[in-house]
N, C-alpha and C positions, 0 to 999 in steps of 0.2 A: 478356465487359465489353470495354465498347469504347472506345479509346486517345483521348486526342485528339489527338496526335502521339505518333509512334516514340518509345517510354518505351528510357533509356539507364537503364545500372545502372553502379554503382561496386561494388567490395568496399572493406566499411570493415570492420575486424579480423575481416576472414572473413566476412562479412553480406551478399547485394546489399541494394541499399540504394538505390529512384530518385532520380535527382539532374540530370535532366533541368528545364525549366523549366516547362510546361504541368503540369496534374493531370490524370488523367484524366479523361473525358468524362462518366463515368456508372460506380457503384457502387452494387450490395443497401445496401450501410449503411458511412458515415464516422464514423470515430472522431477526435474533436477533442483530441489530449493524451500525447503518449506514454509515459507514465510504466508504473509497475505494472502500474496496473489500466488504463490503455490496451489497455498489450497484450498482458495478460493476457486480455480479453475480445474482442482483437479476433485474440487466436489461435484460442481460444476460437469464433469466429464461421468464422473461415479455413476449421479442420476439421468446419465442416457443411457445409462445400460455398460458401458465401455467397461473392460478391467482395467486399473490404474497404479501402480505402484508413484510414491512420493518417497525421491530418496534425499535424505537432510544431511548433510557433514555434521551439525551438533546437535538440536532439539529443536523446536522448531519454532519458530520466529526467534528465535539468537542470534540473525543480521539488523535489521534495523527494524521488526516489523514488530517486536517488545521493547525498544527506544522509543517509537512515536510516540506523539500525543495523541493521534486517534480525532486530526481536526477532517471534516467536511466540510472545508473552505472552496468552494469556488472563486469565488466572490472576492475575498481576504487575496487570494492566491493567485489572483490574477495580475499580467502582465502588459506592456503594450506590443504589441506584435505576437501577443501567440491568440489569437483566433480559432485557430482548431484546436488549441488545445482548451481552449474553453468551451468550446460546441459538447468537446470529449468527456468535461469536468461537469457539463449540468446535463446530459444525458447521465452521466452515473450517479449523480447527487439526485436528480431524478427515479434514480432507479434503486436507489440507499433504502428504502420504507419496503419495497417488497423481496428485495435482497436480505434486511433487516427481518422480516415476519416468518420468512421459509427458516434461513437461519437458525430464528429460536427455538422454533416449531418442530427442527428435526432432530437440533445440538439436545434442549428443554433446559436450554442455558440463557440469560439474559444480558445484554449485550451493554448499559447502560446508552443507549441511544438516547441525546437528550438533544431537544428541540430548538433550544430558546434562546438561537440565533446569535453571532459573534460583533462583538464592538471594536472597530481601530479608532484606535483616540488620539491627536494632539494636542500629546502635557505641556506644549509651552507654544508662544504666540510662533516662531522662526517654523513651525510643524505645521501650524494651519495651513500654506499655501501647499504644501506637497500636500496633504488629505487632500485638499480643493483641487487637485489635480488626479488624482486616484479617483474623486467620486464624480469629474467629468467625465474621466473613461470608462465608469462604472455609464456611466448613462448614453451616453454610443452606443454602450454594448447591450445597452436595456436590461442590463441587472436592479434587481428591485431594494435597491439600495438606499438608505435617509440618511440628508445630515439632520447631526443633533448640532446643539448649541452648547456650551461644556455646562449649564446649571442642566439640558434635558440629561446629560452624560452619568450628570449627578445622580439624576432623580432615578434612572437606571439603577447607575452602581453606587450606592453611595460614601459605600468607605474608599473610592481614588479618591488623589490626591485633588483640593478643594482649585489649584492652578488647572488644574484640567479645562481645554482651550476649545475643544471641537472632537465630533465622532464619526465617522461609520456605521449606520448599522446595519449589518447583515444578516436581512432577515431568512434565511433560507443556509446559511452557513449553522452549521450544526458540527455536534461531536458524537464519538463512542470510545471506548472505555478498551486499548489494546490487549491489555492482559486478558478481558471475558470475549471480545475477539475472535483471538487464538484460541481459547479454550473451547468457544463453539465452536469455532471452525475443524480442529481436529474430533471435535466428537460428530459432526454432521459427516463430515467427510468419512468417517470407520463406517459409518448405522448405514453410508448407503454402498457401502462394502469395497472400499476404494483401502489401500493398504500401504501405509503408513512404516517408514526404516527411518530411525530417527539414530546419529550416533555412525552414516554409513557415509562414509567419501562416496564420491564418483570420481574416478582418475583415468575417466575419457569415452568421450562418445564414440561406438563401432558403427565402423561404414562396411559394406559391402555391395560392390561394385560404385560405386560413388555415393551413396543413399544410406539413409540413414539405419542400420541392424539393431541398434542396441545398448546400453549400457557398461562398461565395463565398471566396477563397483569393490570395496573391500570389503564384501559378503558372496565377489563371485558377478557371473554377468549374465545379464537380463535382455531378452530380449526383443526388442519393440520396433514396431514401423512407425509410430511414432513418439519424436522426446521432445519438450518442451522446456528449455533453457530457461528458472524465475532465480536464479540462485543471486540475481542485487548487487552489491555491488563486488560480486567473485564470477562473475560472468564470463569474464575473461579467463580465465584458467581454463574453461570446461572445454576452449571450444577450438576444431579443427582446426589442422593447417591449411593455411589461406582463407579465412576467417577470420575479421576481425568486427570488435564491435564496440566501439566509442561509450564506455560505462567508467567511472572510476570509481571512486567514494569517498565522499564531501563530509567530515565527520562532525559530529555532533553531540554537544555536551551538554546536561540535562539533568535538572534535580526535582524533589520532590516533596514539599511538606503540606506539616498536616494541621488543618487547620480546627480549632477547637471552641466551644459555643460563648468565649470570651475575646476570641481573635475574629470569629466572622467568616465569610471566605467571598465568594465573589458566585453571580448569579448566571456571567454569560462568560465563554473564553473572553478576553479582554488581549487587545494586540495594540506593540507601540512599536516605536521606532527598531529601537531594540529587541526584545522578545513578546515573548505569547505566555500566557495564562488562564492555562483549563482544569477550572474546578471539577472535578469529578466527585458522582452521589458516593462512595464512600466518605467523605473528607478531605480526600486528598487534596492540594494544586499543583497539580501542572506546571515547572514555567522550566524553558525550552527557545529553544536550544543556539545554539554558537555556530556556525559558520565556518572551518577552517579546511583548509588543502594540506593534511598533514597523513595524505595515503592512509592505512591500516596500522596507525600510531592511536593504541586506544585506554593512551593514559588519560587520568582527569588531573587539570589543572589549577592550580588555585586562581589565576589569573581570567579562567571561563567561567569558574565559581563565580569571583570577583565580577566576573560580569553583569551573570543573572542575579544574582541578586541585587546589586545597585540598580539593573534596570526594573526587577520589578520594584524596590522600594522607593523608585522615584516616582510609579507609579498607583502601586499598592502601600501604604506604611503598616499596616498591624502584618505584614509579613515577616516585618521580625522580632514575632511574638509564636512565632511562628517554630514546630520543632521538624527540624528535617530531615529526613525518613531516609532516604536516597540518592544518591548520584550515578550518574552513568553514561558511558557515551554511544554512539549508537555512529552508522556509516549509512551515512542517505544513498542511491545508487542512483549517479548525478551522468545522461549522458550529456555531448558537448553543447546540447539545445537545451536541458532540462526538464526533457519530451521524454515520452515513453517510447521506448521499442517493439513495436507490434507486430507479431504475423510473422510467415514463410524467412526462407533465407535459403541463398542463392544450392545450398544441397536439403537436396529430396527428404525430404521425412522430420524435418529438424525446423523445429522452431523457435520464437523468442519471446518472452513478454519480459521487459527487464528497461533497466532509466529510467523508475517511477518518480528521482529526487525525494522529493518532502510531501507527495502524493499517493503515495498507496494507498490510504485506508480510502483516502475519495475517490482514486479511479478503479477500486479494485471486481466492482460490479463491474467496470464496464467493459472491464480487461478479462473479465470471468466470461461474461457472456459473447465477447469478441474471439476467443481465442474456442469458446465451444463453439461456433458459429465455424468455423475455418478448421476444422477437425474434426466438424462432422456434415460441414456443408460445403469448404471447398474455401471458399473465400470469408473474408470480413466482413463487418459490416459496413457503410461507410463511413457512419465517424469516427470509424477507426484506419482508416486505408491512408490518412494522410501521415501516419508513423511507421511503413516500414524503414526494416532498415536501409534499402535504398535513395532512400531520400540525403543518405549522408556520397551517395556519389555524383550528386550535381545532376542541377534541374536536366541537363543534354544525355544523360546514363539513364532517367526517371524511365517508368515504363508502365504501362497500364495493370492493375493488380491482376495476375492472373492465377487457376485453380488452385487450392495447397493438393499436394500429389500425393500421401498417406493415402494407404493401401482402404480407408475407414474413412473418406472425405464421399458422403451421401448415403452411410449404410445406418438404419437404423434412427431414422431422422424425421419419423411421419408424425405430426402433431406439434414440429417445437416450432415456435417462433420465435424469432430476437429481440420482439418490438415485447410480448412477456414474460419471457424469459425463467421464470421462474418456477420449479416444480417443487412438492411437498410431500 
């Protein structure tokens, strides 16, 4: 890679980050957006020996990734009719232990991967039938979900309200700590040779002859034959003319409370019909999250916090004794069908990985491996192919997947397999 000017680096929380004004003159792949999806993809590509630069308008994770809870909940998140998404989620959930091992090994950082499973509970008799419907759906899909009576739920989580009526135990739904994952991804990506440009807004995608030529940024132009847009809810701001992506911001408010030996905490992630609660190893309990169609309104509202606190207290009375440590908002990147948008676009060299809704952490491994396969081998793996942008064009306009047209496709791929996927 040739640099536009001598590249300086600073140490930010133990991670070397590019801080000079000039963007690199040229890289193999330019990634726009340093959230969990963007950094996961960039890390995988850097491990394959490609020169990669990630451009982030704020700081890594500042969009949705650091506002998330970190749930890896393929079963708890499953909705009727989402069979393709369930297949992708289960594949990604299967990949998470290997992804975690490689990430922790290269970064030298723990990500608080917790395998206790997830409890989805009915707090009153009127909620039991809706929970039974969900359990039946899980059984039809072959998910290893176990029905629990009220006393069985209390045996697993004694601090829940005594009136809890029933529950589902999703044994394979686990969690990570988003703050630790983002720190590990930054460290692993840079250790693999990647360049991270924070506070460096991308102002446009450069085209030449109808295909991608690079990016225009606040620190100058960067030539790249392949550009991957992973800007979450902001993806639409970066698109060339005549290309649209149906992704919108879906606002969520969340809060963290601090457990003490006197209050105790939860052993599992607990979902109710109103909220979810996720205990972290550092003593925090995350309570999330509202779902609001408010655009990019980042206000923390009394009504939002009231809904979270009332929902949490209804299930877990001890929360009233816990100190509130933080409150925040985030913007889920949600497509019109709540599924991710992955793969090539009509512009050669331009790819998308966006629209992950509230499943960014769950889908990070599968997305990273899928985009790695697209860029290095020319095509998405089968499990990711239903999530192309062309699905919004209607059944008549859909076509068989075609090879990705970046010049890099097929180069430097010896010994790489999607199935194993991880290099350390």
